[in-house]
C-alpha positions in Angstrom: 139.6 82.3 97.0 137.0 79.8 98.2 136.5 81.7 101.4 136.0 84.9 99.5 133.4 83.3 97.3 131.7 81.7 100.3 131.5 85.1 102.2 130.3 86.8 99.0 127.3 84.5 98.9 126.2 85.8 102.3 126.7 89.4 101.0 124.6 88.7 97.9 121.9 87.0 100.0 121.8 90.0 102.3 121.5 92.3 99.3 118.6 90.3 98.1 116.8 90.5 101.4 117.5 94.3 101.6 116.2 94.8 98.1 113.1 92.9 98.9 112.5 94.9 102.1 113.0 98.2 100.2 110.9 97.4 97.2 108.3 94.8 98.0 105.3 96.1 100.0 104.3 92.6 100.9 107.7 91.9 102.5 107.3 95.1 104.5 103.9 93.9 105.7 105.4 90.5 106.6 108.2 92.2 108.6 105.7 94.4 110.4 103.6 91.3 111.2 106.6 89.4 112.4 107.5 92.3 114.8 103.9 92.3 116.2 104.0 88.5 116.6 107.3 88.7 118.4 106.0 91.4 120.8 102.9 89.3 121.4 105.0 86.2 122.0 107.1 88.0 124.6 104.1 89.5 126.2 102.3 86.2 126.2 105.2 84.2 127.5 105.5 81.5 124.8 107.4 78.4 125.8 110.4 77.0 123.8 108.3 74.8 121.5 105.9 77.6 120.7 108.8 80.0 119.9 110.3 77.4 117.6 107.0 77.1 115.7 106.6 80.9 115.5 110.2 81.3 114.3 109.8 78.6 111.6 106.6 80.2 110.4 108.1 83.7 110.2 111.2 82.4 108.5 109.2 80.4 106.1 107.0 83.3 105.2 110.0 85.5 104.5 111.7 82.8 102.4 108.5 82.1 100.4 108.0 85.8 99.8 111.6 86.1 98.6 111.0 83.2 96.2 107.7 84.7 94.9 109.4 88.1 94.3 112.3 86.4 92.5 109.9 84.5 90.3 107.9 87.6 89.4 111.1 89.4 88.4 112.3 86.5 86.4 109.0 86.3 84.5 109.1 90.1 83.9 112.7 89.7 82.6 111.7 86.9 80.2 108.7 88.6 78.7 107.3 92.1 78.6 104.1 91.0 76.9 101.0 89.8 78.8 101.2 86.1 78.4 98.7 83.7 80.0 101.5 81.4 81.2 103.4 84.3 82.7 100.2 85.3 84.6 99.6 81.8 85.7 103.2 81.4 87.0 102.9 84.7 89.0 99.5 83.9 90.3 100.6 80.4 91.4 103.6 81.8 93.3 101.4 84.4 95.0 98.9 81.6 95.8 101.7 79.7 97.5 102.5 82.7 99.7 98.8 83.1 100.5 98.4 79.4 101.5 101.4 79.7 103.8 100.2 83.0 105.3 96.8 81.6 106.1 98.3 78.4 107.5 100.6 80.5 109.6 97.7 82.6 110.9 95.8 79.5 111.9 98.7 78.0 113.7 99.3 81.4 115.4 95.7 81.4 116.6 96.1 77.9 117.9 99.2 79.0 119.9 98.0 82.4 121.2 94.2 82.1 121.7 94.3 79.4 124.5 96.8 81.6 126.4 94.7 84.7 126.1 91.4 83.2 126.9 
């Protein structure tokens, strides 16, 4: 029984990721970007530490986008009216994704540009 519940948690998590990839345009953009970065990393010949940073950034971006999408859906479930607090919650979550995306891009530039130039 415990093993079944444990394994079900992985199935539910995979369904959440799948739903996000199917229905969230931003998640699709992040996936496309991750593929491009991975190809660039292979082409550039990143070392182990650089790969670890890139993988952490990609995983963090996916995780944060999943949290943002879950928060948006939760707010939409709680209220259908346009409420200033609902807007603020959604905007703050989107802002968190933007901060991490910009930070990731800067770190990516710090990793890749010296190797290219």
